[in-house]
N, C-alpha and C positions, 0 to 999 in steps of 0.2 A: 503494499499500500504506499502511496505517496504521504510524505510528512506533512503534517499541518502547518502551515506558515502562517504568521501573524506579521502586519505591518503597522507601523506607528508613524504617521506623517505622510499623507497623501498629497503634498504638494504638487510642484511643477516636476520635480525629480521623481518622487515617490509616486506620482500617479502612474508614470511610465514603467517605473518598478513593479507595481501592482498588475498592470494590463499583462506584463510579459511573464509573470509568474502565472497567472491563470490561463495565459496561452500554452504553457506548457503543462498544464494539467494538474498543478498543485492546488489543493483547496486553501483558500485564502480568507482569513478575517483581518478587519482593519477597524481602528478606533475612530469613533464619531468625532469631529472636531471642527469648530468654525473656520480654520485655516486650511481645510481638505480643497481640494480642487472638486469640482462637481462629480458625484459618484455614479451618475446615470448608467454610463457604459460599463463600470465595474459591477454594478448591480444586476445588469442584464447578463453579464458573464459569470455570475453566481458567486460574488463576493458575499460575506457575511459582515454586519458590523456589530460592535458592540460598544458601550459607554465608556469603559474604564480600561487602563492598561492592565490592570489586575486581571480583569476577566478576560482579556486576550492571553495573558500568560498562562493561565490555568487550561488552556486548549491549544496551545501551540508548541509544536517541537522546535522550531526555528523561527525566531523573532528579530524582524529587521526594523532599524531605528533609521529613520531618515528625518531628522529635525535639524533645526537651525545651528547648534553649537554646544558646547559643554555644560553651561547652565539647564539648556533643555533637556539633554542626556541625562543628566544628573537627577532633575525633576521627574523624568519619566521612569526612571529607574527605581528610586528612593522615595517617591511619595508616597502618601498613605493608600492610596489606591493604585500603586506602581506596579511595574513589572515584578519587583522582587517579592511583592506579597503575593503573587499568584504562581511564581515561577515552578515548572514542572522540574522533576529530577532528571539531570543530563539535558536539558534543553539546552539551545545554543541561542545566545543573544550575539546579533550582526550588527555593529554601528556603522552606518553609512554616512553619518555626518561628518562635518569638519571639526575636530575638537582639539583640545589641549591635550598632549600626550601624559601629562603627569596626571590629569583628571582621568584619561582613559584607562591607566593601570590601577587608580584606585577603583574605579568601576569594575573593573575586570576582578578584582579582588572580593568585591562584594558579592557579584555574580556568583564566583565559584563558591563562596562561603554559603550562599544559599542553595548550592546543588548543581549549578548550572555551569555553561562555559561561555567564554567571551571570544569574539573576534572582532578586531577594527577592520573595516573595507571602505574606507572613503573613497568618494568617486572623482573622476576628472571626466572631462566633457559636459556637455550640457542637455537641457530638457528634450531637444530634437533626438539626441542619441539614445536618452531614456526611454523614450516614446519607441525606438526602433529597437531597443534591446542591445545596442552597440555602446554600453558605457566602458570605461576603463575602470577596473579596481585595484587599490592598493591595499593588499591584506597583511594584517598582523596576526599571526596566529602559529601554532605548533605545527610542524609538517603532518602530522596525522589528522588533526582538526581540519587543517586546511584541505586536504584530500577529502576529508568527510561533508565539508559543506560546500565544496566547490560545485557539485551539480546543481545546487539551488542558484549560486551566484551566476552560474553560466545561463541562467534562464533570462538575465536582463544585462549581462555584460559581455562584450567582445574579447577584451584584454584583460586578464585577471593574473596578476603578479603578486606571490608571495613575496613581501621585503624583509620580513624578519618576523620576531615573535610579537606579542601584544604590546601595543603602543607604537611599533614601527611604522604602521599603516599611516597613522595620523602625523607621525614625524614627518614621512616621505610627502604626504599632501602637503604639508605646510611649506616645505622646502620647494614643491612643485609651484604652489600659488605665489610664493614670494618671488620666485623668479619671472612667472609668467607675469604676475601684476606689475612687478617692479619693471619689466621690460614695456609693458603698456604705458608706465608712468613716465618712462626715459622718452620713448617716441612720442608721446602727448607734448612732453614739455619742448621737445625738438620742433614740432609741428607749430606749437605756439609761437616759437621764435621764428621760424620760418614764416609764418603769416605776418609778423610784426616787421620782418626784414624785406617784405615784397618777394620773397620765394614761392614759386608755384609748388604748393603741396603734393599734386598729382606727379610732378617731376620728380619732387623729392622722394616720394614713394618708390618710383621706378629706379632711382639711383641707388636705395637702400636695398631694393630687392636685388639688385644686380651685384652688389657689393656686400661689405660686411654687416648691414642691418637687416638682412633678410631673415624670414623665420616665421613661425606660427603667429607671433604677435604681431607683425607687420600685415600677414594676411587676415588676421581678424579686424585690423583697424582700417584697411585701405577701402572697404566698402562704405564706412562712415566717411573717409576723407572725399571720396569720389562722387557719393550720393546723398549722404546722410544717414545712410541705413545702419542701424545698432543690432541688427538681428544675429550677426556672427558672434556675439558674445553677449547674451542677455543676462547680465549678472550687474547688479548695483553697486553704487559706491559704499553703502552701508555694509554690504557682504565682503567686499574689499578691505575694508576697515577692520572687520571683525578678522578675516583670516591673517592679514598682516600683524595686527596685535597678538594674535595667538603665536604668530612664527616669532615675533620679538621676545615675546614671554619664554618661547622654548629656548631662543638664542642665549637669552640672559641667564637661564636656568642652569646651562651648561657652560657658562663664561665664555660664549664664542662671540666674536666681532659681529658687531651689527650696527655700526654707524650708517651704513648705506639704508639697511632695512628700518632705521629710524626716522631718516629723511623721507624716504619713500612713504612711510606709516604718515607722518605728518601731512605731506602732499595729499592722500587721501582723506584725511581728517578734515582738512581745510575745505576740501571740496564737498564733503558731507555737510559742512557748516554754510558754505556758499551757495550750494546747488540743491541740496536735499539728500535724504538717505536713498530714495528710490531713482536718482539720476542715474543713467546707465555709464558704467564704467568707460565705453568709448568715447563720451563725450567730454573725457577729462581734459584735452587741448582747449576746448571752447571754455571750459571752466578757468584754466590757465590763463586765457587771453583775458578774461575778465578781471582776474585778479592782478594782472601786470607785474611789472618788475619792483613795484614800490612797497607791494602788501607782505605782510608776515605770512609765514608758511608756504603759500604758492610761490614765493620767489625763490625756496630752496633749489 
């Protein structure tokens, strides 16, 4: 028989995860929440709903968390009606959120003390790939547990990489997002400077693509530079600031150099203050144009 799957967090990413778990024939239960995407399609395909994480945990063999960050993960697990209150013996908790590794290790210990097992499996790529079942997962787990849970992860992921034991997945995700978002910030600052200098940004993009500035970050930025389209990276400033703050905390915790990270984090913090939490990340060059060279923060 197929394992019983539970999912907490049916947002932009979680909705795609849910539809692909169902598509592969797994019975699925989700927690009702105002932040969920519309459940009509999932209900038609047989998803069951419960009101609390405790109810969900009591009937699930594998519990997938797809929430915003560490505070939400901790609340979902340890709350009065949280996962730990209803966890089945030997159940597997898979955390697909972006989280602070130190918190991840603490939560894993609590899950293990309650008789369960814990895997961190944060995602890269976006909602489109989640819908298509083509996410990338960076997994922290023992080799045996990784092999056991991999068939479930393969329902919604194209590339599944074990990067180490518990906590390593979230560490790798923060490293990945720091480099990705940091590169977007660097390119955006260059674009803002180009515009003020009268340089054609479309030509700048061509020059960078044919030289040392090419890569995934530029490819995502180019549609915005050419047509104003931000769909290549549907990611908000507030999420970028959260991830970079988590990265800075991780770097500080291991006494690693993080001067550049601090500057990038400040840039996104100022962008949130100036343009709002829901401003798309790809609009950062416009935000920097408004800030100009005389302002604090965005002039860094």
